[in-house]
N, C-alpha and C positions, 0 to 999 in steps of 0.2 A: 445902706444895707437894709433891705426890706424883704419880707417874705409873706406869703399868703397861701391859703388853701383854696384850690380851684378845682372845679369839675372840668371835664374834657372840653365842653363847649367854649370855655374861656381860653383853653390852650389852642383851640382851632382859630379863635380870633387872633391870638398872638402869632400863630403861624402865618395867617394871612397878612398881618401887619409886617412881618419880616419880609414877605415876598415883595411888598411894595414900598419897603423902607428906603432910607437914604443910603444904605450900604449895599452896593451892587452885589457883593459876593454872598450875601445872606440868601439862604434857600428855605423854602417852606419845610417845616418839620413833618415827616410822614405821619399820616393819621393813624389813630389807634381806636380800638373799641372803647366805649365809655367806661370809666372807672375813676375812683377817687385818687387824685394825686396831689402832691404839693409842688408848687412852682416857687423856686427860690432864686434870689439874686444876692451876690456877695461882691462888694466893690472893693478892690485892692488899690484903686487909684491908678492913674495913667502911668505913674512911675513905679507901680507895684510896691510901694513902700509900707503897705499895711499887711499884717498877718491876721487871719481870722480863724477862730476855733468854733466850729459849727456843730450843733446838735441836730442829728437827723431825727432823734426821738422827739425833741421839742420844736423842731422846725424853726430854729433861730440861731443867730450868732450869740454864743455865750460869753465870748471875750475877744478883744482885739487889741493890737498894739502896733507901734511903729517898729521898723527894723532896728532902730537905734536903741530900743528900750531894754534889750537883753543881749547877752553875749554867749553865755554857757548855761547848760542845765545839767543837773546831776540826778542819778537814780541809783539806788542800792543794788549791788551785785553780790549778795551774801554768799552765794555758792560758787563764785568764780574767782574770788581773791582780788577783785578790783571794783572800783566804782565806775558805773557807766557815765560817760561824758558825751553830751550832745552840744555841738556848736551851732550858732545861728548862721546856717549856710545861705540865708537870704542875702547876706552881705558878702558872700564868697570868702568866708573865713576858712582858715587852714591851721593845721597843727604840725609841730616838729617835736618829736620825742628825742630828748638828749640822752636817755638811758643813764642819767647821772642824778645823784641825790645832792650834789653840790649846787645850792641855790645861787651861789655867786660865780658859777662857771663862766669863763670868758668864751664868748661865741662870736665868730666872724660872720655876721649876718649878711654883709655885703657880698661875700663870696660863697654863700651857701647855695648849692645847686637846687634848681626848682624841684627835682625829683625827691629831695629830702623833706619837702612839705607835703603833707597828706590831706586830701579832701575827705571829709566824712562820707562814708558809704551811704548813699541814699536809701538802700534797702534796709538799713538798720542792722545788718548782720555783723557779728564779731568773730573774727578768725585770726589765725597767725599772720595772714597777709593784709588784714584790715584792722589795724590796731587803733585807729583814730577814735573809736568809741570806748577806749579804755583809759582810765586814770588810775595809775598805780600809786600807792602811798609813797610820798616823799620824792617822787621822780619829777625833775624839772621839765616842764613842757613849754616850748615857745608857741605863742598864740598870735597868728596873723589876724588882726581884728577886721580885716576886709575893707570895704568901701562905704563912704557915707552917701547921702542922697544926691550929692553933687558928683558922685563917681570919683571921689578923691580918696586915696589910701588913708586909712585912719592911723595905721602904725602897728607896732608889735608890742606884746606884753609877755611877761613871764608869769606862769602860774605853777603851783605845786600843791598837792593835797597833803597837808601836814598833820591832820588829825581827823579821826572818824568817831563819832558818837552815835547813839541810837537816835538822837534828836536832831543832829546837825553835822555838817562837815565844816572844817576850817581850811580855807584856802590862803596860801601865800601868794601875793600879787606884787609885781614890780614892773618898772619900765623895761624896755628891751635890754638895756645895759645893766640892769640890776638895781638901779637907783630908785629912790622913793618907794622902798619896800613897805608893805602893809599886809594886814590880814583881815579877812571877812569871814563871817559865819553864814552858811547857807542852810536854812532849816530843812529837815527831812520831814515833810508834812504827811500825816496820815491821809489816805484817800486821794493822793495826787500821784501821777505817773512821773513827771519831771519837775524838778525844783530849780527855779531860774535865778540867775544873778547877772548883774551888769559889771563887767570888768572895767568899762569906761568910767562909771561912777563909783565903782568899788563898794557896791551895796547889793544885797539880795533884792530881787524885784520879780515877784511871782506874777506872771501873766497868764499862764495856762490854767484853765479852770479845773475843778476836781475831775478825776478820771471818768466817772460815770456820767458826767455832764456833757461830753462831746465825743464825736466819732471821727471827724475829719478836720484837717488843718489846711486851709486854702492859703497858699503862700508862694512867693518866689523861693527857689532853692537851687542848690548845685546838683545837677544830674551828671552822671558819668556816661557820656555817649560812647557806645561800643565798649562799655565797661572800663574805660580808662581816660577819656577826654573830658575834663571838667567844663561844664557849660551852665550858665544861669538860665533857668526856665521858670515858668509859672505853672503851677499845677496843684494837685491835691495829695497830701501825705496822711498816713495813718500811723504815727509814731507811738502806738500804744498796743500792748499785747492783747487787749480785750477785743480788738477789731481785726477781722480777716476779710479778704476780698477775693472774689472770683470774677474774671473778665470773660465776656462772651460776645461774639458778633451776631448772635441770634437775638434780634430785638422784638421778638414776639412776647409782649408784656403779659398776655393772658397765660402763656406757657409758664413763665417764670413766677407768676403769682400763685400757681397751684402745684408745680412739680416738686419732686423730692430732691432736696439739696444734699442729702447725706453722702452721696457718692462723689460729689464734686471735690476737686482739689483746690481748696481755698488757700490763699497765700497770706502770710503775715508780713511780707515785705512792705516797708513803709510806702514805697512808690509804685505799688501795683496799679492804682488809678493813675498816678503820675501826671505827665504833661501832654502825652501824644494823642489825646482826644481832640486836639486841634493841630493844624499845620499852617505854615506861613506860605502864602501864594506870592511868589516873586512878581508875577505878571500883574496882579492887582494891588500888591503892597498891603495885603490884609490877611487876617487869620480866617481859616475855614474850619468848621466843626465836623468831626467824623460822627455822623448820626448812627453808624452801625456798631458803635461800642456801647455795651450795656454792662453795668457793674452790679454784681450781687454782693451785698455787704451783710455780714452777720456779727453779732456781739457774743461775748461769752455768757451773757445773761439769757441768750436765746432769741433776741430780737433779730428780725431779718428785713432788709431793705433792698429795693431795686432803684438804681440811679442811672440817669443818662444826661449828658451835657448838651446844652442847647445853644449857647452863645458866649462870646468873649467881649462883646461891645454893649454899651448902654444905648438908649434910644437916640442919643445925640451923636453916635458914632465914636465915642471915646472907648479906648481899649481898657482892659483891666476889670471889666464888670462881668463876673462869672455867673452865668445863668444855668440852672439845672433843674431837672424834675426828679422827684423821689417819691416812692411809694413803699409803705410798710406792709409786708405780707400779713 
């Protein structure tokens, strides 16, 4: 993972290198007028097993982890009667709500229909139809722990939120059949959006940096194609309320550096940047970048950024290396 501040003549050299590089599907990046930009690379690995929390403000990765390092994250929902629950969808994790407070409830997992498992909504919205982001007090929730790096199913666990304090949550954790029950405390940290824990290791394990230290998470995650078909993709999420995004196909950087953003409809959906800034070409067996997507990003502190994706491969042709350019207005 490296980053650097470059002027446009360096970008022009990069574009020329891409044209004559070893990957046939790479195209030269359209030229722009001179202006200060930051060129960044974030390497997820060829198996996409790394998650990166990136600061556009500081132009660097603030924190990183492996997919196996955490399972769930909690956030207070004081006005809504529940705690927010985020699962690590990079492992294709799912939840099943039992609507029961009996922590020893007998459940026939082998005959449970697939539709009773819920994939976390990648937009981050919470509604009556998308309850996966809710964790109600004392309700037993079955947690599909997804897959490991060898694409082997990890298994299923039981969790329940059995106590809420200002400083922490207490989770009941057990095996799928209710055996080996245990409890862990997950700290409610000031200055953090999500508070993470590993159900596999039954410990809290804070990976995400303080809220104001990052804007985007570069990761594999579960997208819902056509709003309902779960599919693992690699992209960029913004699971924090301090960041909103506007997407445009107008890539005139000079325009977006100076125009008025107040009338634009910015979205707080986590997957507004998402994954479809790239597409897979079956004829070449490689990913191609859509250079006509430009993202305007603003924070609640009033900082504004312009970002465009450039590549998904490193200089040796290995996938999983996300290259992008970003400019603060």
